[in-house]
C-alpha positions as CSV (number, residue, x, y, z in Angstrom):
1,M,56.5,93.5,116.4
2,P,58.1,93.6,112.8
3,G,58.6,90.5,111.0
4,N,61.9,89.0,109.6
5,N,61.3,90.7,106.4
6,Q,60.6,93.8,107.9
7,K,63.7,93.8,110.4
8,R,66.0,93.4,107.0
9,L,64.0,96.2,105.4
10,L,64.7,98.5,108.3
11,L,68.1,97.4,108.6
12,E,68.7,97.9,104.7
13,M,67.3,101.4,104.9
14,F,69.3,102.2,108.0
15,E,72.6,101.1,106.2
16,N,71.6,103.6,103.4
17,L,71.2,106.1,105.8
18,P,74.6,108.2,105.9
19,G,75.1,108.6,102.3
20,V,71.7,109.6,101.8
21,S,71.2,111.9,104.6
22,F,74.8,113.2,103.3
23,M,73.4,114.0,99.8
24,V,70.0,115.6,101.2
25,L,71.6,117.6,103.7
26,F,74.2,119.3,101.5
27,R,71.5,119.6,98.8
28,T,69.4,121.7,101.0
29,T,71.5,123.5,103.3
30,G,74.7,123.6,100.9
31,D,76.6,123.4,104.3
32,L,79.1,120.6,103.3
33,Q,80.4,120.5,107.0
34,L,77.2,119.6,108.4
35,A,76.3,117.1,106.0
36,G,79.8,115.4,106.5
37,W,79.5,115.0,110.2
38,V,76.1,113.9,110.3
39,G,76.8,111.3,107.8
40,T,80.1,110.4,109.7
41,V,78.4,109.8,113.0
42,L,75.3,107.9,111.0
43,A,78.0,105.7,109.1
44,A,79.9,105.0,112.5
45,A,76.9,103.6,113.8
46,V,76.1,101.4,110.9
47,C,79.7,99.7,111.4
48,V,78.9,99.2,114.9
49,T,76.0,97.3,113.7
50,Y,78.3,95.5,111.2
51,A,80.9,94.7,114.2
52,R,78.2,93.6,116.3
53,N,76.9,90.7,113.7
54,V,73.5,93.1,113.4
55,M,73.6,93.0,109.8
56,R,76.0,92.0,107.3
57,P,77.3,94.6,105.2
58,Q,76.2,95.5,101.7
59,P,79.6,95.5,99.6
60,I,78.6,98.7,98.0
61,L,77.5,100.4,101.1
62,L,80.5,99.0,103.1
63,G,82.8,101.0,101.0
64,I,80.2,104.3,101.1
65,N,80.4,104.2,104.7
66,I,84.0,103.7,105.0
67,F,84.6,106.6,103.2
68,M,81.9,108.6,105.2
69,I,83.6,107.7,108.6
70,T,87.1,108.7,107.2
71,I,86.7,111.7,105.2
72,T,85.3,114.4,107.3
73,P,87.7,114.3,110.0
74,L,90.4,113.7,107.7
75,I,89.5,116.9,105.8
76,E,89.0,119.0,109.3
77,G,92.1,117.6,110.4
78,L,93.8,119.0,107.3
79,V,92.4,122.4,107.5
80,L,93.4,122.4,111.4
81,A,96.8,121.5,110.5
82,G,97.3,124.3,108.0
83,Y,96.8,122.2,104.8
84,R,94.0,124.1,103.2
85,D,94.6,123.5,99.7
86,A,94.8,119.6,100.4
87,A,91.7,119.8,102.1
88,T,90.1,121.8,99.2
89,L,91.5,119.3,97.0
90,L,89.7,116.5,98.7
91,I,86.4,118.5,98.8
92,G,86.5,119.1,95.1
93,N,86.8,115.5,94.5
94,I,84.2,113.7,96.8
95,A,82.5,112.0,94.3
96,T,85.8,110.5,92.9
97,L,87.0,109.4,96.2
98,V,83.6,108.0,97.3
99,L,83.6,105.6,94.1
100,M,87.2,104.9,94.9
101,S,86.7,103.8,98.5
102,V,84.0,101.7,96.8
103,F,86.4,100.1,94.2
104,V,89.1,99.5,96.9
105,T,86.8,97.6,99.0
106,G,85.5,96.0,96.1
107,L,88.8,94.6,95.5
108,I,89.9,93.8,99.0
109,L,86.5,91.8,99.2
110,T,87.0,89.9,95.9
111,A,90.4,88.8,97.0
112,F,89.7,87.8,100.6
113,A,85.7,87.5,101.4
114,P,84.0,84.3,100.8
115,N,81.3,86.0,98.5
116,G,83.7,88.5,97.1
117,F,82.2,91.9,96.2
118,L,79.1,90.2,96.0
119,S,76.1,90.3,98.8
120,Y,75.0,87.1,97.5
121,Q,75.9,83.2,97.5
122,P,77.5,82.6,94.4
123,S,77.1,79.2,92.4
124,S,81.0,78.6,92.2
125,T,84.4,80.2,92.8
126,N,84.5,80.8,89.0
127,Q,81.0,83.0,89.0
128,K,82.2,84.6,92.4
129,R,85.4,85.9,90.4
130,T,83.7,86.6,87.4
131,H,80.8,88.7,88.7
132,S,83.2,90.8,91.1
133,V,85.4,91.6,88.2
134,L,82.9,92.7,86.3
135,L,81.4,95.0,89.4
136,L,84.9,96.3,89.8
137,I,85.0,97.5,85.9
138,V,81.7,99.5,86.3
139,C,83.0,100.8,89.4
140,A,86.4,101.9,87.5
141,F,84.1,103.5,84.9
142,G,82.1,105.4,87.5
143,V,85.4,106.7,88.8
144,V,86.6,108.2,85.2
145,W,82.8,109.3,84.9
146,S,83.0,111.3,88.1
147,Q,86.1,113.1,86.7
148,L,84.2,113.8,83.5
149,A,80.8,114.7,84.8
150,G,81.5,118.1,86.6
151,D,80.5,119.2,90.0
152,N,76.9,118.1,90.4
153,Y,76.9,115.0,92.8
154,L,73.4,113.9,91.5
155,V,75.3,113.5,88.0
156,S,78.9,112.6,89.1
157,L,78.0,110.3,91.7
158,A,74.6,109.1,92.0
159,V,74.2,108.0,88.6
160,P,77.4,105.5,88.5
161,L,76.3,104.5,92.0
162,M,72.9,103.5,90.4
163,V,74.4,101.8,87.6
164,L,76.6,100.0,89.9
165,F,73.7,99.1,92.4
166,G,71.6,98.2,89.0
167,V,74.3,95.9,88.1
168,H,74.6,94.2,91.2
169,Q,70.7,93.5,91.3
170,L,71.1,91.9,88.0
171,L,73.7,89.7,88.8
172,R,72.0,88.4,91.8
173,A,68.7,88.0,90.1
174,G,70.5,86.2,87.3
175,T,72.4,83.7,90.2
176,T,68.9,83.3,91.8
177,D,67.3,82.2,88.9
178,Q,69.8,79.9,87.8
179,Q,70.1,78.1,91.4
180,S,66.3,78.0,91.3
181,R,66.6,76.0,88.1
182,N,69.1,73.5,89.3
183,G,67.5,73.1,92.7
184,A,64.2,72.1,90.5
185,V,66.0,70.0,88.5
186,L,67.7,68.2,91.7
187,A,63.9,68.0,93.1
188,C,62.6,66.2,90.0
189,A,65.3,63.8,89.6
190,P,64.5,61.4,92.3
191,Q,60.9,61.4,91.5
192,Q,61.6,60.7,87.8
193,G,63.7,57.9,89.2
194,S,61.3,56.5,91.4
195,M,58.4,56.4,88.8
196,S,61.1,54.2,86.8
197,E,61.2,51.7,89.8
198,A,57.7,51.5,90.0
199,S,57.2,50.8,86.4
200,I,59.7,48.1,86.3
């Protein structure tokens, strides 16, 4: 039986699976329709785990998985309805649309979620707002980058997502370090008080 840390790691890998599967399938087969539907099914499975509280969504991946659920049915629906030009426009801007989905998700979470656009517990409301806004700014730059970087998804999509995840991890590490230092100070304070009382 896997331990708690192993379960958490497996769930995180599962949460990443829709986006990774889409990229791998599209790069290896060139079949956007196949890659899109596989990503849609996997993203729907991930969202079921969210709904059942099996795991808490990572905010960036939540935006990606919401996109994965909606984009392929939307494109297929437009094609069936005869709006091929609109479908082609969406296909040509996949990288930008993914990042826009993450941005909008982050905006909503920042406004309404207890932890904002963060997967960790911030130390204060001000820190939640500051860190969330910083991530939104990085995401907004990613949207602009995706428009300038061309059609290579590894450059237009993977690079800004890697930067976004990296900044998120950096902020999380800083918050954890700060909370650890504050906890150590609080733990030492009573001991110092006891020593002073004993000397009296």
